[in-house]
C-alpha positions in Angstrom: -10.6 -36.3 -6.4 -8.0 -38.5 -8.0 -4.7 -36.8 -9.0 -3.0 -37.5 -12.2 0.5 -35.9 -11.8 1.3 -36.5 -15.5 -1.1 -33.6 -16.2 0.5 -31.2 -13.7 3.1 -28.7 -15.0 4.5 -25.4 -13.9 1.6 -23.5 -15.4 -0.9 -25.7 -13.5 1.0 -25.1 -10.3 1.0 -21.3 -10.7 -2.6 -21.1 -11.6 -3.6 -23.4 -8.7 -1.5 -21.8 -6.0 -1.2 -18.1 -6.7 -2.3 -15.7 -5.4 -1.8 -17.5 -2.1 -5.1 -16.1 -0.7 -7.0 -16.9 -3.9 -10.2 -14.7 -4.0 -10.8 -14.7 -0.2 -9.9 -11.0 0.2 -11.7 -10.1 -3.1 -14.9 -11.6 -1.7 -14.5 -10.0 1.7 -14.0 -6.6 0.2 -16.9 -7.0 -2.2 -19.3 -8.3 0.6 -18.4 -5.6 3.2 -21.0 -3.0 3.8 -19.7 0.1 5.6 -22.0 1.6 8.3 -22.5 5.4 8.4 -19.8 7.4 10.0 -17.2 4.7 9.5 -14.7 3.6 6.9 -13.0 0.2 6.3 -9.4 -0.5 5.1 -7.5 -3.5 4.0 -3.7 -3.7 3.7 -2.8 -5.2 0.3 0.9 -5.2 1.1 3.8 -2.7 0.8 2.0 0.7 0.5 -1.1 -0.9 -1.1 -4.3 0.0 0.8 -7.9 -0.5 -0.1 -10.5 2.0 1.4 -14.2 1.5 1.4 -16.9 4.1 2.5 -20.6 4.1 3.4 -21.5 5.2 -0.2 -19.7 2.1 -1.5 -16.8 4.1 -2.8 -13.8 1.7 -3.4 -10.4 3.3 -3.7 -7.0 1.4 -3.9 -3.8 3.4 -3.2 -0.5 2.1 -4.5 -2.1 -1.2 -5.5 0.8 -3.4 -6.6 0.9 -7.2 -7.3 4.4 -7.9 -8.4 7.6 -9.3 -6.8 11.2 -8.3 -6.3 14.3 -10.3 -7.1 13.9 -13.6 -8.8 17.5 -14.8 -9.0 20.8 -14.4 -7.2 22.5 -13.3 -10.4 23.4 -9.7 -10.4 22.0 -7.5 -13.2 24.5 -5.6 -15.4 25.3 -2.2 -13.9 23.8 -0.3 -16.8 20.4 -1.9 -16.1 20.4 -0.9 -12.4 22.4 2.4 -12.3 19.2 4.4 -11.8 17.9 2.3 -8.9 17.5 4.4 -5.8 19.8 2.2 -3.7 22.6 2.5 -6.2 22.2 6.3 -6.6 22.2 6.7 -2.8 25.4 4.8 -2.1 27.4 4.9 -5.2 27.4 1.1 -5.2 27.9 -1.0 -8.3 25.2 -3.4 -7.4 22.6 -3.7 -4.6 21.3 -6.3 -2.1 18.5 -8.6 -3.3 15.0 -7.2 -2.7 13.2 -10.4 -1.9 9.4 -10.1 -1.5 8.4 -11.6 1.9 4.7 -10.8 2.0 2.1 -13.1 0.3 -0.1 -12.0 -2.6 -3.5 -11.5 -0.8 -5.7 -10.2 -3.6 -6.3 -11.2 -7.2 -6.5 -8.0 -9.4 -8.2 -9.8 -12.2 -11.1 -10.8 -9.9 -11.8 -7.2 -8.9 -15.1 -6.2 -10.4 -15.9 -2.9 -8.6 -13.3 -0.2 -8.2 -13.8 3.5 -8.4 -10.2 4.8 -8.4 -6.7 3.5 -8.5 -4.4 6.1 -6.9 -0.6 6.1 -7.1 1.8 8.2 -5.0 4.7 8.0 -7.5 6.3 5.9 -10.2 8.6 3.6 -8.3 7.9 0.0 -9.3 6.3 -1.1 -6.1 3.7 1.7 -6.1 2.3 1.6 -9.7 1.6 -1.6 -11.5 0.8 -2.6 -15.1 -1.0 -5.7 -14.0 -3.4 -3.7 -11.8 -3.8 -1.2 -14.6 -4.7 -3.9 -17.1 -7.2 -5.6 -14.8 -8.8 -2.3 -13.8 -9.1 -1.1 -17.4 -10.7 -4.4 -18.5 -12.9 -5.2 -15.6 -13.9 -1.9 -13.9 -14.7 1.7 -14.5 -11.9 2.9 -12.2 -10.3 6.2 -12.7 -6.5 6.5 -12.5 -5.4 9.3 -10.2 -1.9 10.4 -9.5 0.9 13.0 -10.1 1.9 13.9 -13.7 4.6 11.3 -14.1 2.2 8.6 -13.0 -0.4 9.8 -15.5 2.1 9.6 -18.3 3.1 6.1 -17.3 -0.5 4.9 -17.3 -1.0 6.6 -20.7 2.1 4.9 -22.1 0.7 1.5 -20.9 -2.6 2.1 -22.8 -4.9 3.4 -20.1 -7.4 5.7 -21.9 -6.6 9.4 -21.3 -10.2 10.1 -20.3 -9.8 7.8 -17.3 -6.6 9.5 -16.0 -6.9 12.3 -13.5 -3.6 14.2 -12.8 -3.3 15.9 -9.4 -0.7 18.1 -8.0 -0.4 19.4 -4.4 -3.4 21.7 -3.6 -5.7 20.0 -6.0 -8.5 17.5 -5.2 -11.1 15.2 -6.8 -14.4 14.0 -5.4 -16.0 10.6 -5.8 -19.5 10.4 -4.2 -18.9 10.8 -0.4 -15.1 10.8 -0.7 -12.8 13.8 -1.3 -9.2 13.0 -2.5 -6.7 15.8 -1.7 -3.2 15.7 -3.1 -0.6 17.2 -0.8 3.2 17.6 -1.0 5.3 14.6 -1.1 8.6 14.4 0.9 10.1 11.5 -1.0 13.6 12.7 -1.7 14.5 9.3 -3.1 12.1 10.1 -6.0 14.2 13.1 -6.8 17.4 11.0 -7.4 15.8 8.3 -9.5 14.6 9.9 -12.7 12.9 7.5 -15.1 15.8 6.4 -17.5 13.7 6.8 -20.6 12.5 10.3 -19.6 8.8 11.2 -19.7 6.5 11.4 -22.7 7.3 15.0 -23.3 11.0 14.2 -23.8 12.2 15.9 -20.7 13.3 14.9 -17.2 11.0 16.7 -14.7 12.8 18.0 -11.7 9.9 19.2 -9.6 8.8 16.9 -6.7 5.2 17.9 -7.6 5.6 16.4 -11.0 6.9 13.1 -9.5 5.1 12.4 -6.3 2.3 13.3 -4.0 0.9 12.3 -0.6 -2.9 11.9 -0.2 -5.5 13.0 2.4 -8.6 10.9 1.8 -11.7 12.4 3.5 -14.7 10.1 4.0 -17.9 10.5 6.2 -16.2 8.2 8.7 -12.9 10.0 9.0 -9.8 10.9 7.1 -6.8 8.9 6.0 -3.3 10.3 5.3 -1.2 8.2 3.0 2.5 9.2 2.9 3.7 7.1 0.0 7.5 6.7 0.4 8.0 10.1 2.0 10.8 10.8 4.4 10.6 12.9 7.5 9.9 16.6 6.9 8.6 19.6 8.8 5.9 19.7 6.2 3.9 17.1 8.0 3.2 19.6 10.7 1.8 21.9 8.1 -0.4 19.1 6.7 -1.7 18.4 10.1 -2.7 22.0 10.5 -4.3 22.1 7.0 -6.3 18.8 7.4 -7.8 16.9 10.3 -6.1 13.5 10.2 -7.7 10.5 11.8 -5.5 7.7 10.5 -2.0 8.1 9.2 -0.3 5.5 7.0 3.5 5.9 7.1 6.3 3.9 5.3 8.5 2.4 8.0 11.5 0.2 7.4 15.2 -0.7 8.0 18.0 1.1 6.2 21.4 -0.4 5.3 24.7 1.6 5.4 24.5 4.7 3.3 20.8 4.4 2.7 18.0 6.6 3.9 15.2 5.1 1.8 12.8 4.3 4.6 11.7 6.0 7.8 13.3 5.0 11.0 11.1 4.1 14.0 11.6 7.5 15.7 10.8 9.5 12.5 7.8 7.3 11.9 6.4 8.2 15.3 7.3 11.9 14.9 5.1 12.0 11.7 2.2 10.7 13.7 2.8 13.4 16.3 3.3 16.2 13.8 0.2 15.3 11.8 -1.8 15.3 15.1 -3.2 11.9 13.9 -5.5 9.9 16.1 -4.1 6.6 14.9 -0.7 5.8 13.3 -0.3 2.6 11.2 3.1 1.8 9.7 3.1 0.2 6.2 5.8 -0.9 3.7 7.8 -2.6 6.5 6.4 -6.0 5.5 7.7 -6.2 1.9 11.4 -6.4 1.3 13.7 -8.8 3.2 16.6 -6.3 3.2 14.4 -3.6 4.8 12.1 -5.5 7.1 12.4 -4.3 10.7 10.8 -5.6 13.9 7.8 -3.4 14.5 8.2 -4.0 18.3 10.8 -1.2 18.1 7.9 1.1 17.3 5.8 -0.3 20.2 8.7 0.3 22.7 9.5 3.8 21.5 5.8 4.8 21.5 5.4 3.6 25.0 8.7 5.3 26.1 7.5 8.6 24.6 3.9 8.3 25.5 4.0 11.7 27.2 4.3 13.4 23.7 2.9 10.6 21.5 -0.8 11.1 22.1 -1.9 9.0 19.1 -2.7 5.3 19.1 -0.3 2.9 17.4 -1.7 0.0 15.4 0.7 -2.7 14.0 -1.2 -4.1 11.0 -0.8 -7.3 9.1 -1.1 -7.9 5.4 -4.6 -8.8 4.3 -6.0 -7.5 7.6 -9.3 -5.6 7.8 -9.4 -2.4 9.8 -12.6 -0.6 10.7 -12.4 3.0 11.9 -13.2 4.0 14.6 -14.0 0.5 15.9 -10.5 -0.9 15.7 -8.4 2.1 16.8 -7.6 0.5 20.2 -6.5 -3.0 19.0 -2.7 -2.3 19.3 -1.6 -5.2 17.2 -3.8 -6.7 14.5 -4.6 -10.4 14.9 -6.1 -12.5 12.1 -9.6 -13.5 13.0 -9.9 -16.6 15.2 -13.7 -16.7 15.6 -14.8 -19.9 14.1 -18.5 -18.7 14.1 -20.8 -21.4 12.7 -18.1 -23.8 11.8 -18.7 -25.7 15.0 -22.1 -27.1 15.8 -23.8 -29.0 18.6 -25.5 -31.4 16.2 -25.5 -34.7 18.1 -25.6 -36.7 14.8 -22.2 -35.6 13.7 -19.9 -38.7 13.6 -16.7 -38.3 15.6 -13.5 -40.2 14.9 -13.4 -43.5 16.8 -10.0 -42.7 18.3 -11.5 -39.9 20.3 
């Protein structure tokens, strides 16, 4: 097709190129049928995970489609003084959080979604763009701790579509039970929303701010840790719930920062939960916190006498079928060309061959 560059502008470029994966993942999720006694997950990036079950339940946890820094210019201190990195270190500014993972899903092309779950209100775990798309194009419920519920309500999500859960509470959608359990996200405790909540107070309880989730499906259970740090509480959760797959936020920490789990603590969580499979997440997102996941692989192998679970290093946009894929080790994007090649003798080949 002929190209007329006089008709191309920035808006044309953005609409043509982003999201980078277009609707490929949207189509794959929509077309996937989950066999009995299995579940399927896709990594949407950061802590965003899509879960699909045999009863066609579609759940997205920490579904987020935004970006980080957009300029090298530092924001005024008064605009960033409540950022977790600032409050941890006492710094006057913080290193640029550049997004390094592609956008693999188009939220406005999602037509079927049963629930949007959020673990807490940090900006890369709850998203107004996802909320807008889900309200307009789906019948999704919005499930999260009280502060998330109030944020969704302030954005215009109808109150009847918001389900507030605290640890110990649960909600069922067809064949899937969603359990809220305690969060161990100590960073959430030091980053109160600057504007307060809708009741005019600053909640101090962790249960008001954040939760972890145990998602129980006919094919197995998923533990989602949000941004939680290491805690002895994981051992209790492993006793209270049978955990098949544990999703844990792993990352690199700069001086004075304890925002992400170290490799050793990430593995300890898999051990304490008594999980069958451990899958680190969040490590893909920020340039300043991106580690080499081979560190996990080496430590897991070194401590294999006490690390009985299987370790899977995922990739953004990747599809994971449980229990089929539990032994893959490292996810590799599909390279099976299927029917793209043919033995049709009438296909013309380039003359230079």
